[in-house]
N, C-alpha and C positions, 0 to 999 in steps of 0.2 A: 358548781359541778355543770351547770349549762354552758360556761366557758369552755371547761375541759372537753367534754363532748362536742362543742363546736369545732375545736382544733383538730380532736380525732377523725371528724367526717372531713374535714378538708383537705387534711393528710391524706386520707384514703382516696380522696378524687385524683390527687396529682397524678398518679401513675396513669389513670385512663385518659390524661390530657396529653400526655408525651406523643402517643402513635398518631391521634388525631392533629397535633400540632405539624409533627414530622411530614405526614402525608400532604397538608395544606402547603407547607414549603415545597414539595415534591411539586406538586400541583402547580404550584406558581413557576418554579423553575423549570418544569417542562414547557409552559405557555411563552415563556421569555426566549428559551432556547431553541424551539422546533423551528422556527421560520430558516434557519440558517443551514438547517439539515437538508440533504439530496439523497434520492436513490439513484443509483447508478447501475444503468444497464447497457451492456458491451457485448459486441460480438467479433468473435475472431475464429482463427482457424486451429484444428489441431491434427496431428498425425495418428493413425490407429491402425489396427490390422487390415482395416480395408481402405486405406489409404488416407488422403486427406479429407478433414469432415469439418462441417462448421459448428461452432457452438455459442452457448450464451452465458454470459456471467453477470451474477446480481451483486452488488455490493453498496457501498454507503459513502458520503463524503459532508464537507462542511464548507459553505462560503467563507471566505477569509477576508475578502476585500471587494469595495463598492463596484470593482471594474470586470467581477465575474471570475476570479480566480477561486478554485476549488481543490482543497486539498483530500487525497484519499490515500488508499494503498496501492502500492506498487503493483502487487501480484493479480489486483483487480482488472488493471487497465494496459500494463505495461507493453503487451505485443498483441494488443487488439487492433482489429481495422475500423471498428466502429464504435464510438461512445456516445450514448445519450443521458441526459442527465433529468431527471424527472422532479420537479419542486413541490413545495406544498401547494396541494389543489389539483395537483396531476398535470400541469402542462410539461411538455417536454422541450428540452434545448439541447441542441448538439453542441459538442465540446471536443476538444483537441489538447494533447497533452503537450505540454510546454517544458516541464522539467520533470526528472524522474531520479532516482535513487534506489534502485533494489536493494543494494548493501543494507538499507536502513527501510526497506518495504514501504517507501513514500513516493509519491506523484503528484503533482501538481497540473491541473487543469485549467483552461480557459474556456469560458462559456461564450456562447456567440452572441447571446445577449442575457441581460440580467431581469428576471420577471419581476414584476411589482410586487409580488407576494414575499419573495426572498429578501432577509435581512442580514447583512454579514455580521458573523459572529466576533466578538472579542477573546483575544488571546491574552492568557495569562502567562506569569514567569513561574514557568513549571518547575523550578529550582526552589520554591517555596513550598511544595507539596509535601506532605508527611505521610509516613505510614500511618494508618488508622482515619485517614480523611475520608468524609463520605464524598460519593460522587456517582455521576449519573452517564448513562450511554443512550444515545438514541440514533437509531438505524433501522435497516431492513432485515430482520432475521428470517431465512427462508423466504424472501420476498415480502415479507407484511411490513408495508411501510409505516415509517415514524413510530416504530416501538420503542418503548422505553424500559430499561433495567436500572435498577440501582445497586450500589455495594460500596465496598469501601478499597482504599489502597491497602495491598497486604504485604507489597515488598517494592522495592527499586533496584534495578540492575544495570549497573553501568555498561557501556559500549563495551563489545567483544566478550562479554560472559555467559550470556544464555545461549545464544545461536552463533556458532561460527559462521553460518551463511548470511548473517545480518550483522555484521560487526561494527556497523557506524551506528547502531540504533542504541540509544539508551531506553530502557524499557520501565513501565509501571507494569506491577502484576497486581491484577484486581478480582475480588469476588463477584463483580457485576456479570451478569449473565452474557455470553456473547455465543452467538452460532452463526452458521452459515449465512452469510448476506449482512452481518454487522461489519466485516472487513471494510476499513476506510472511512469509517464513520467517527464522530467526535465523542470523547468523554469530558463531561463540564463538570467544573467544581461548583459548590454550592453559591456562588456569584455569577452563574451561567456563564463562565469563560471556560474558554477551551483550554485542555490541560494535556491532551495529546488524542492520537488517531489511531483507532482500533487496527490491530496487525491479526491476531489470530489466537486461539486457546489450545490448551493441551487435553488430549479426550481420549479415552481408551474405548469409549462406548459410541463414540461419534458425535454425542452432544456436550452441553456445557457441562465441566464438572468443577467449576469455580477456579479454574487456572487460566486466567486470559491476560493475555500481554498487548499492552498498549504504548505506542511510541510517544516519547514525550513532546510536547509542544515545541520545546526550545531547541529539540533536535530538528523537527521539522522546520522551522523558521530556520535555522542556520543553513540547512541543506537546500531547502527549496525557495526560500526569498531572500536571503542574505548573501548568497554565492549563486553563479550561473550553474545550470545542471544540463548534461547533455542526455538526450533521450536516445538510446539507441533503436528501439523497437524490436531488439531480437531476444529470442528465447532459445536456450540450447545446453549444452553439457561441455564441460572441459575434459578434454581428453588427456590424460598423464598415463605414463607408467606403461601396463600392459595394453591398456585401452589403446594408447597412442600407438604401439606397436601394431596392434590388431589393425589398424584404420591406415597403417604405413605413413605415418604423419613425419615428414621429413626433418623435424625440428623435435625438441623435449616434449613440447606439448602443444595443443590448439584447441579452438573452440568449435566444437560442431554445432552447427546452425539446425534448430529444430523448426521454428516459425520467423517469419519477419512480418512486421507489422506494416500496412500499406499508409502511404504517406510519410514514412520514415526516412532519413537518410538513407538506411540500408536498403530499402526498396528501391529508393529512386536510382540507387547506383546498381542494382541487378543481382543483389546476394539472393541465393537461392536457399530456401528451407528443404527439410525431409519430406519423403513421400511414401515411406515405409516404415514398420517396425522389424527390428529383429531383437531376437532374445541372444544377449551375449554375457555369459558367466552368470546366468539367473537373471540378469538386467534388463529391461525392455528398454530398448534405444530406437530413437527414431533417426533413420538413416537414409542417406541419399541427397543430403544437403552439404554445402560448402563448409567447409573446414577452415576458420580463420588462423592464420598464422602469425602476422603482425599488421599492425596501423603505424603509418610514418615511421617505418623501421624499429618500433618498439614491440618486441615478441608478447604475445598475449598470456604466456605462461605461469603468471602469478598474479597474485591477490594486487600486490603491489603495483605491478606493471598496467594492470587492468585499470586500477586508479589512477594511474598516471595518464593512460589514453585518454580516460574520460574527462580529467581536468584538462588536457591540453586541448582537445576538441571543443569542452566548454567555454575555454578563455578565448577562442577565435570567433571573429565578426561573421555574420550569416553570410554563405554564398563562399567560406573559404574552401577551396579545395585540400582534401586528404588522399592518400593512397592505401589502400588496404590489399596486402598479400593472401591468397587464400589457395587451398587446395581442392580443384574441382575434377572428378572422373579421373584422379590419379596424375593430373598435371599442376604445375604450379602457375597461376596466373596472378595479374594486379587487376584491381578495381579501381576505379576514382570516384570518390563522392564529393557533396558540397555539405557543411554545415548549414543548420537551419535557424 
């Protein structure tokens, strides 16, 4: 009887140990992974009803190499003039973009220096991740640095299935909480290895609803580390069909430039962004900027051609001259730029 009672009491105590052990594992995981995580604070320009204005963006990132390379989300930094990375402990380090792939919402930064508090993260093979795996995200939701959330992988989405605007991205869907400021931050597996870079969440309320999307680290390694990538530093809108006709584009389509990042090839060649907002067909559009028609003779009018242009410029050594045909103030002119 005493033996039976002892077994019953032992069995009853097992469920109570589960959450405690899990919390301890997450605590150890956070302490191991956190030194690789950074907060990204970027400053850029936007076009509004009052003209060109300055604004700030806060995101997250992860150090992936000892020489100071940081992965983040393209929408946090791509067209920004100034980028500062804040490491664990609060030290601030300037950074510049060295590679970017907006079609997968990914960018790679190079730090001015690596702080002693920083530690490069290990990158996993994300092809081994399965639905139901537990994961952890560290970032800066609403600017709150080094905040952790935990959850599970709820789905895997192949490229060009979830978002047509990001056709190159393979996504994990996760229940881990993602809010504004988490973008660009790392998702870790239970071995403290990076398995993805946070992109965004889907929300009707504006907050997290358990529909977070994270670009797989295999996608990031392929697009940012294993092949050269061209950073355009340009944000804008593709004009096709009726919009192309309204703007008197002399070709079937063109790319209307909204903003140009300081220090980019586009900035150095004198490409101009917009300076006012117009409402056309119920859509607010930044107007007044140049309209790109072609680069080195390749029209910009399709996703395939945009990819060809980016790959061509990425393959050229730094300092190589390229030519861009644009529409400016009703006249077609040509600008010359150099790859970086």
